[in-house]
N, C-alpha and C positions, 0 to 999 in steps of 0.2 A: 827262378820263379818258385814260389811256395804257396800252397793252398791249405787253409785251416778251416775245418768244418764246424759250424756252430748251430745249425738248424736243419730240419728235414734230414737228419742223420740217424735213422733208426725209427722214424715216424714219417707221416705223409705231410704234415704241416710245418710251418715255421721256417721256410727256406731261407738260409743265410750262410754264405761261404766267403771267407776273407782271402784275397789274393795279394801277396806281397811280391812286387817285381819292380825292377828299374828304380829302386829306392822309393817306391810309392806303395800306398795301401788302397786297394780297390775292393769294395764290398759288392758281391753278387747277391741281389735280393735282400729284403729285410722284412720277412713275413711274420704273420701272427700265428701263434700256436692255437690249435682248435681241437676240441674233443673233450676229454676227461676234465673235470673241474680242476684237479690238481695240476694238470698240464697247462691249462689256460692261465692259472695263477702265475706261471712263470713268465708271462708277457711283461709283467711289471718289474721283473728282476733287472739288476744292472747288466749292461751288455758285457760280454767277456773280452772286450777291447775298449779303448778310449774312442768314443764317437768323434771327438775333436781331432783325433789323429788320423782319421780317414781322409784320403785325397779325392775320392769319387765314389759314387754309387751307381751301379748298373742294374736295371730292373728288367726281368724277363717278360712279365705280363702283369695284368691288373687284378688278378685274384688276390683276396685278402691274405691268404696264406703265403703270398710272395711280396706284398707291399704293406701289410697291416701295421708294422711297427716303424715305418718311415717317419711319421710325425714325432714319435717318441725319440727316435735317433736324432732328429733335428733339435728337438727341445733340450736334449742332453749334450748338445755341442757340435753336431755335424753341420757344416755350412758349405760343403763343396757342391759341385755339379751333380745332378741326377740325370743320367742318360737312359733313354727309353724310346721305344718306337712311337711314331707320331700318333697312331690311334690309341696306344696305351696312355699317352699323355692326355688324351681327351677323356678316357675312361677313369683315370686315377682320381681326379677330384670328385667324381660321382661316388666312387666306392668309399673313399676316405671320409668324405663329408657325412655319408650315411652312417659309417661306423662311429664317427665322433658323436653324431646326434644320438645314436643308440647308447653309447657309453655315458653320455651326459644324462640321458633319461634314466638309465639304470641306477646311476649314482644318486640322482635326486630321489628316486623311489626308495632306495635302500636307506637314505638318510631320514626320510619321513618316518620310518619304522624302527630306527636304531634305538637301542637301549641307552638311557642316560649314562654318561661317562664313557660310552664307546666312541672311539675316534671316527670322525666323518669319513665316508667313502669318497674317493676322488676318481674321476674318469681317467682311463688310461691316457687319453689325449682329448683335446677339444677342437672345435672348428677353427679356433684361432691358431692352433698348432698346425692344422692342415693348410691354412693360408700361408704359413711360413714355408711349407714344403713347395707350394706351387711357384714360389719365386725362384726355385733352384732347378726347375725342369729344363732339360736340353733335349728336345725331340729330334729323332733321326728317322730317315727313311730306311726301308729294307735295302740291304746289299751295299750300303755306302760305307766303305772302310774309312774310319775317322780317328784321328789322333785326339784322345781325350785327356792325356797328360804327356809330359815329355817322356818319350820312350815307351809309351803304352798306347796301343791302337785297338779298336774294336770294330766289328761289323755285326749287324743283326740280320738273321735269316728267318724266314717265315716258319714258325713251329706248328701251324695248323691246329692250335688248341683252342684259342678264342681270338677275337679280333685284336690284332696288334701283338699277339704272342710271338716270342722270339727265341731262337737259338742264338747264343752269344759266342762269337769267336773273339778271342783276346790274344794279341801278340805282344810279347815283351821279352827282353833278355835273349833274343834269338830263338825263343820257344813259342809254341802255340797251344793255348788251352781252349777247349770247346765245352761249353755248358749247355746242355740240351734244353734247359727250362722244362716246361711240360710239353710233351709231344702229343699231337692229336692223331687220330686214326686216318688212314687214307680214305678218301671218299666222304669226308664229313661235309654235310650240306653247308652252303654259304662260303666255307673256308677252303683255301687251297691246301694241297697236301704238304706235309713237312718237307723242308728243303733237305737235300742230301749234301753232306759235307764229307770230303775225302781225306783231308790232311789234319792231323793233330798229334801233339806230343803227350797229351793227357785229355781224357774225356770224362766229364761228369755227366752221368745220365740218370734221368728219373726212372723209377721202377714201380710205380703205383700198382699196375696190373702185371707185374713180372711173373706171376704164378698162374695166369689163366689167359684164355683167348675169348674174345667177345663173340656173341652170336652174330650172324650175318645181319646187316642193317635192315635188309628187306624183311627178314623174319621178325625182327623187333618192331618195325613199323606195322606189320600185319597184326602183331599181338596188341599194339596200342589201339588199332582200329577195333579189334575184338573186345577190348576192355570198354571202349566207348559204347559199343553196341549192347554189351551185357548190362552196363550201368543204365543205359536208356530204357531197356526192357523193364528194369526194376524201378524206373523213375527215381534213380539215385543221383548222387553227387560224386564227381571225381575231383580229388585233391591231388595236386602235383607239386611237391616241394622242388623248387628249381633255383639254381643260382641265377642272379640277375644278369650275369654276363655269360653268354655261351649257351647253356641249356635252354633258357627261356626263348632266345632268338631261334634256335633250331626247332623247338616245339612249334612256334608260330609258323616257321617255314613248312613243316609237315602239315599243319592245319590248312595252309593255303594250297599245298600241292594235292592233298586228298580231300579237299573241301566237298566235292560231290560224292566221292566213294564213301566217306564217313558220315555223310548227311549232317554236316556240322551246322547247317543253317538252323536246325531245330534246337540247338543248345544255346544257353547263355554262357558266354566265355568271359572270364574275369582275369585280368592281369593285375593281381592285388599287390602291387609293389611300386611305390613312387620311384624308387631307384631304377627298377627295370624299365619303367617308362622313359626315364632319362637316357638309359643305355640304348634303347631302341633308337633314340635320336642320334646318338653317336654312330651306330651302325648305318643309319640312313646317310650319314655324311661321308662314309668310306666305302662306297660301292666299288671303287677301284681295287680293293683288296678281296672282293668276292670271286668265287670261281665262276666259270661260264654257265654251269647249270643253274646257279642261283640267279644270275642275271636273266636267264630265260624265264624262270618262275616269276621274277619281278615284272617282266614284260607281258606275260601271257595270263597270269592268274590274278586273283585279288591280292593286293599287296599283303604280305604276311603281317605287316605291322599296322594294317588298316582294315582288318576284316570287318564286315558290316555289323557283326554282333559281338565285337570285342569291346569290353569296357575296361578302361584303365582307371583303377580306383586310387585317387590321390590322398583323400582324407581318411582319418580313423573312422569317422562316422559312416563313410561309404563302405569301408571294409566290414564294419560290424553289420551293415545292412545285408551283406551276403548271407549271414547266418539265418536270416528270416526266410530265405528261399528253401522250400521243402525238397526240391529235386530239380533235375534237368540243368544243372550248372557244372561247368568245368572251371576249376579255380587253380591258377598257377600263382604260387606265392613263395617268397623266400622265408627261411634260408634253405639251401639245397640239402643240408643234412638235418633239417628240422630242429636245429639246436638254438634257434632264436627266430625273431621276425614274426610276421603276421601268420605264417603257416601254423604256428603253435596255437593260435586262437581258434583257427578252423579245426585243427585236430582235436583240441579240447572239446569243441562243440559237437563234433560228429564221429569221433572214434567209437563211441558206444553203439552206433547204428550199423546194422548189417548191410544196408543199401549204400554205404559209403565205400568208395574204392580209392585207396591211396596208392599212387603210382610213383615209385622212385626211379629216377632216370640218371643217377650219377653215383659216384663213390660215397659210401657212408663210413666215416672214420670211427674207430673204436671209441666208445664212451658217449657217442651222440645219440639223441633220441631216434634219429633215422636208423642207426645201426640196431637199436633195440627192437624197432618195429620190423625191420627186415629179418631179424632173427626170431620173429614171431613171439615176442614177449606178451604174455596174457594181460599184463597191467603195465602201464607206464606213468611216470610222474611228470606233470606239466604245471608250471606256476605253483608248485608247492602242494598239489593235490594229485591223488592217484586216480587213473582213469582206466576202465576195462576196455580192452581192444576187441571189439566185435567186427570192426571194419575189415574189408577184404584188402589184403596187402599184395601189391604186384611189384616185382623188381624187373625193370626193363633195361638190362645191362648193355644192350647193343647201342644205346645212345650216349655212351660215355664220351666225355671230351678227351680222355686219355687213350692213347693207343694201347694195345694188349701185348702179351709176351711176344707173339710173332712179329708185330710191328716194331717193337723195340729191338729185336734181334736183326730185323731187316735194316733198320736205320743204322745200327752199329756196323753192320756188314758193308756199308758204303765206304767206310774208312779203309784206306790202304795200310797194309802191314799191321793190322790189329793192334792199335795203340793201347797203352795202359788205360784201365777203366776203373772208375770209382762209381758205385751205385748209391744214389741219394734218393730222397723223396719216395720212400717205400717202407712198409713194415717188413720185419725180418723174414717172415715166411715167403713173401713175394720176392725179396732180394736174393734169398738163398736159392730159390728155384731158378730165377733168371741167371744168376751167376753160374749155376750148374750147366744150364743149356748153352750159355756163351762159351764156357770153358770147353765143353764137348765139341762145339762147332768150330771155334776159332783158336783154341789153345790159350786163350787169355784167362788169367787168374784174376777175376774181378775182385776188387776190394769193397767191403761194406763200410761206408763212412760211419764214424762214431763222433759224438760231440767232443771237440778238442783235438781230434786227430789231425796230423799234419802230413802233407804229401808234397814232395819236391818234384818239380817237373824238369 
């Protein structure tokens, strides 16, 4: 068995790893590059392998940095089965259709303003390309060991990152590979804790927060309540950039749980994302994957997805109407790194106001608008214009969907005999810090994946 690394190998996005075993070629994830403009330009580049030569694709979960180039893979010749957890199969069309719609709109807008003689811009993929992907999906339940090709078996274990997120176990050639996907922290609301795996001949592990530990969730939730109280006293507005899958649902969970303590009935709460509204419907269909505490909240509190003052805005006109509200509104909108989507319109409208509170609840990749705001840039550029940042910026790191350094070390510590380890899905600073800690504790010399690097199992 041999693994070749082609994405999330020195950065956090673009997850893509090629496994060759039993005479077959299996791709783990096919994600989109996100962040710096020059990095995102690489999404349209040719794949470093022949898509038609792949025998199967296995997806760890439905975030765009893990599935965003699947339509392109199919358009360029891949026609094999796509294996994924059942809830991921429900989320994938929502995510990809939204991405296709956005790509088509951006291309149309760019072509309206292109110079004569300049070649027209084409979208990375279209909704028709997404439809072709859906024909290939092969949903699986957690913990079901399945032969996906002659001589190749997989099982998906709960990764606790978002609904349907999976740790991938792959057996072939008498060897076993374990790919962590993205691992969630223990105690994440709604979701179960990541499954422990004990046997492997090689482990590919994410390292997003390999250089730091999160604050306690209780302290983070308390801080969130304090932000709301402060903003209310100022009659201000709270803007929360949040990914449509994962952070949005957790935020609504906390809103329901602390409905009385945070006096949320006095606010107007907007979920300004048609995609997030569809994702909420998927979560509602998969209560069996929730942890017990979440089931209790659904039984005893107002439903997190049906709060009495929650407005889900579907149309552009409804979204624009939020900007007419002077204060007293909480707006959750995508994207989570503020590098696209409706949140940019709200930031453009309100960043200049001191009574605006912008709350970041997830990782902000290098080169994104969110990263610049978190780093306290005095000016930022949105839609081609510079905007002064007078708003109050809050980073609430304890709500991350990724586990921290201690969680990663604990998860790796479940393996017997400290198997060989390759760190993926992390910037170098985070990976180097994590590799040092793991080496000290387990004696394992972790390898930092690089694009094109090969590792034999």
